C-alpha positions as CSV (number, residue, x, y, z in Angstrom):
1,M,-1.4,17.0,4.0
2,G,0.5,15.0,1.3
3,F,2.9,15.0,-1.6
4,K,2.5,13.0,-4.8
5,G,5.0,13.0,-7.6
6,V,7.6,11.2,-9.6
7,A,11.0,10.6,-8.1
8,P,14.2,10.0,-10.1
9,Y,14.1,6.9,-12.3
10,F,10.3,7.3,-12.6
11,F,9.3,5.9,-9.2
12,D,5.7,7.1,-8.4
13,I,5.8,8.4,-4.8
14,D,2.8,9.3,-2.6
15,T,3.5,10.5,1.0
16,T,0.7,11.6,3.3
17,V,0.6,12.9,6.9
18,F,-2.6,12.7,8.9
19,V,-3.1,14.7,12.1
20,G,-6.0,13.8,14.4
21,D,-7.5,14.5,17.8
22,D,-5.4,14.1,20.9
23,G,-2.1,14.3,19.0
24,R,-2.7,11.2,16.9
25,T,-0.6,11.2,13.8
26,T,0.0,8.9,10.9
27,L,2.6,8.8,8.1
28,R,1.8,6.8,5.0
29,F,4.4,6.2,2.3
30,E,3.6,4.5,-1.1
31,A,6.0,3.8,-3.9
32,E,5.3,2.1,-7.3
33,Y,7.3,1.5,-10.4
34,E,6.1,0.3,-13.9
35,I,8.4,-2.1,-15.7
36,L,7.5,-2.5,-19.4
37,L,8.0,-6.2,-20.4
38,T,6.5,-5.4,-23.8
39,Q,4.7,-2.4,-25.2
40,K,1.4,-3.8,-23.7
41,L,2.5,-6.1,-20.9
42,I,3.5,-4.1,-17.7
43,F,4.8,-5.4,-14.4
44,V,4.1,-3.1,-11.4
45,P,5.6,-3.7,-8.0
46,D,4.4,-1.4,-5.2
47,L,5.2,-0.8,-1.5
48,E,3.1,0.9,1.2
49,V,4.3,1.6,4.7
50,D,2.2,3.0,7.6
51,L,3.7,4.6,10.7
52,Y,1.6,5.9,13.7
53,G,2.7,8.5,16.3
54,K,1.2,6.9,19.4
55,D,-0.8,3.9,20.7
56,D,-4.6,4.1,20.4
57,P,-6.3,1.0,21.7
58,A,-9.7,2.4,20.7
59,T,-8.8,2.2,17.0
60,G,-6.4,-0.7,17.4
61,T,-3.3,1.1,16.3
62,G,0.2,1.1,17.8
63,S,3.0,3.6,17.6
64,G,5.9,3.3,15.2
65,L,6.0,1.0,12.1
66,S,2.6,-0.7,12.1
67,E,2.0,-2.1,8.6
68,T,3.7,-2.8,5.4
69,E,2.1,-4.1,2.1
70,L,4.0,-5.3,-0.9
71,G,2.0,-5.7,-4.2
72,L,2.9,-7.2,-7.5
73,R,0.7,-6.7,-10.5
74,L,0.8,-7.8,-14.1
75,R,-1.3,-5.6,-16.5
76,Y,-2.1,-6.1,-20.2
77,E,-3.1,-2.9,-22.0
78,V,-5.6,-3.9,-24.6
79,K,-5.9,-0.1,-25.1
80,R,-4.4,2.5,-22.9
81,E,-7.9,3.1,-21.6
82,F,-8.6,-0.6,-20.8
83,A,-6.1,-2.9,-19.1
84,P,-7.1,-6.0,-17.2
85,C,-4.6,-7.1,-14.4
86,I,-3.8,-9.9,-12.0
87,G,-1.6,-9.7,-8.9
88,V,-0.8,-10.6,-5.4
89,N,-0.6,-8.5,-2.2
90,W,1.4,-9.5,0.9
91,S,0.7,-7.5,4.1
92,K,2.2,-7.7,7.5
93,L,1.4,-6.0,10.8
94,Y,4.0,-5.0,13.4
95,G,4.2,-4.0,17.0
96,K,1.1,-3.2,19.0
97,I,-1.2,-3.3,15.9
98,A,-0.1,-7.0,15.4
99,D,-0.8,-7.6,19.1
100,Y,-4.3,-6.2,18.7
101,A,-4.9,-8.3,15.6
102,R,-3.8,-11.5,17.5
103,E,-6.1,-10.7,20.4
104,E,-9.1,-10.4,18.0
105,G,-8.0,-13.6,16.2
106,A,-7.2,-11.8,13.0
107,D,-4.3,-12.4,10.7
108,Y,-1.2,-10.2,11.1
109,D,0.5,-11.7,8.0
110,D,-1.7,-12.0,5.0
111,V,-1.5,-12.9,1.3
112,Q,-4.3,-11.9,-1.2
113,F,-4.7,-12.6,-4.9
114,V,-6.3,-9.8,-6.9
115,V,-7.9,-9.5,-10.3
116,G,-9.0,-6.1,-11.7
117,V,-9.3,-3.8,-14.6
118,R,-7.7,-0.3,-15.0
119,L,-10.1,2.1,-16.8
120,W,-9.6,5.6,-18.1
121,F,-12.6,7.9,-18.8
């Protein structure tokens, strides 16, 4: 079950609740804002937060705040239907999920550079 919409000051909000077997629950919150630098150059920061209801070692998730991701994108709209972009994502794991990642030798704090294209059909 989820809610997607535009909050005051034109923040795009996406909130989703997942309910699974054995009382497992997840809340995901995403927010994004488009800042027009020019008519065609757009800067888009976004934030995603994941919260879990209980520990589940089988899936490697821990209860409470488990993950945050902050993304920064710069998009150039050649046309509204075609816009290449570049960006960077920073993600961090917290609590038990970070412990599970450490045990497996995975990163719990990560930076990724992204390149993409936004297309409309």
